[in-house]
Rosetta silent file (secondary structure, phi, psi, omega in degrees, C-alpha in Angstrom):
SEQUENCE: MTTQLVGDLLILALAARVFGADAVALLRRLAAASVRAGVSEMTRYERGDGR
SCORE:     score description
SCORE:     0.000 S_00000001
   1 L     0.000  132.026  178.221  -12.176   22.135  -19.075 S_00000001
   2 L   -82.463  161.738 -179.991   -9.072   24.210  -18.934 S_00000001
   3 H   -66.338  -31.628  178.432   -6.370   23.937  -21.557 S_00000001
   4 H   -67.838  -39.683  177.384   -3.908   22.666  -18.934 S_00000001
   5 H   -64.707  -41.175  177.666   -6.287   19.852  -17.975 S_00000001
   6 H   -62.467  -43.560  177.982   -6.725   18.935  -21.640 S_00000001
   7 H   -62.100  -42.327  177.655   -2.947   18.894  -22.054 S_00000001
   8 H   -62.839  -41.242  179.108   -2.521   16.692  -18.973 S_00000001
   9 H   -66.560  -37.590  177.801   -5.136   14.274  -20.252 S_00000001
  10 H   -66.346  -41.738  177.210   -3.465   14.095  -23.660 S_00000001
  11 H   -64.254  -41.545  178.071   -0.082   13.380  -22.067 S_00000001
  12 H   -63.011  -42.748  178.757   -1.679   10.716  -19.871 S_00000001
  13 H   -64.615  -40.819  178.589   -3.343    9.103  -22.891 S_00000001
  14 H   -66.213  -42.903  178.337   -0.071    9.128  -24.821 S_00000001
  15 H   -64.019  -39.564  178.163    1.851    7.655  -21.877 S_00000001
  16 H   -65.267  -36.689  178.871   -0.775    4.951  -21.451 S_00000001
  17 H   -68.679  -41.659 -176.986   -0.503    4.131  -25.155 S_00000001
  18 H   -74.329  -46.958 -173.644    3.308    3.989  -25.107 S_00000001
  19 H  -101.842    9.673 -174.388    3.817    2.232  -21.784 S_00000001
  20 H   -57.499  -49.692 -177.345    0.509    0.345  -21.630 S_00000001
  21 H   -65.536  -40.424  178.798    1.831   -3.154  -22.303 S_00000001
  22 H   -66.506  -38.586 -179.982    4.727   -2.694  -19.890 S_00000001
  23 H   -66.188  -39.255  178.829    2.414   -1.337  -17.213 S_00000001
  24 H   -64.912  -42.823  178.463    0.063   -4.309  -17.566 S_00000001
  25 H   -63.425  -40.749  178.928    2.981   -6.745  -17.268 S_00000001
  26 H   -65.336  -41.841  178.413    4.258   -4.890  -14.201 S_00000001
  27 H   -63.974  -37.574  177.274    0.810   -4.921  -12.574 S_00000001
  28 H   -64.365  -42.614  178.908    0.529   -8.666  -13.192 S_00000001
  29 H   -64.790  -40.528  178.295    3.910   -9.266  -11.567 S_00000001
  30 H   -64.871  -40.385  178.350    2.961   -7.103   -8.594 S_00000001
  31 H   -64.234  -42.392  179.074   -0.329   -8.952   -8.193 S_00000001
  32 H   -64.487  -40.285  179.465    1.436  -12.324   -8.333 S_00000001
  33 H   -65.995  -38.426  179.730    3.999  -11.195   -5.759 S_00000001
  34 H   -69.396  -35.133  176.754    1.287   -9.974   -3.399 S_00000001
  35 H   -65.264  -44.679  178.706   -0.592  -13.271   -3.729 S_00000001
  36 H   -61.353  -40.894  179.194    2.597  -15.201   -2.950 S_00000001
  37 H   -65.414  -40.469  179.034    3.253  -12.979    0.073 S_00000001
  38 H   -64.959  -42.128  178.629   -0.312  -13.470    1.308 S_00000001
  39 H   -65.568  -39.323  178.372   -0.129  -17.239    0.951 S_00000001
  40 H   -61.910  -42.377  178.421    3.218  -17.226    2.733 S_00000001
  41 H   -64.414  -41.727 -179.254    1.713  -15.250    5.627 S_00000001
  42 H   -63.609  -44.495 -179.385   -1.273  -17.599    5.850 S_00000001
  43 H   -70.044  -31.287  178.504    0.883  -20.711    5.972 S_00000001
  44 H   -65.297  -42.743  179.996    3.221  -19.108    8.498 S_00000001
  45 H   -71.632  -30.479  177.673    0.349  -18.412   10.890 S_00000001
  46 H   -68.816  -32.752  179.006   -1.093  -21.896   10.364 S_00000001
  47 H   -76.752  -18.095 -178.918    2.250  -23.428   11.395 S_00000001
  48 L    93.174   10.292  179.862    2.321  -21.267   14.516 S_00000001
  49 L   -77.443  -22.099 -176.174    5.438  -19.316   13.565 S_00000001
  50 L   -90.031  154.130  176.733    3.646  -15.978   13.679 S_00000001
  51 L    50.670    0.000    0.000    2.831  -13.890   16.735 S_00000001
């Protein structure tokens, strides 16, 4: 392992520690938004509005 790789990993670990809770909340919101978009697409095609 090079010293630059070790430094990058340490910075990544520190960033994950500092922003970890915010990142998890953001990922949950993104997942919920994608589920809502998918359900919206499914219902749109079932109604015949798509294509």
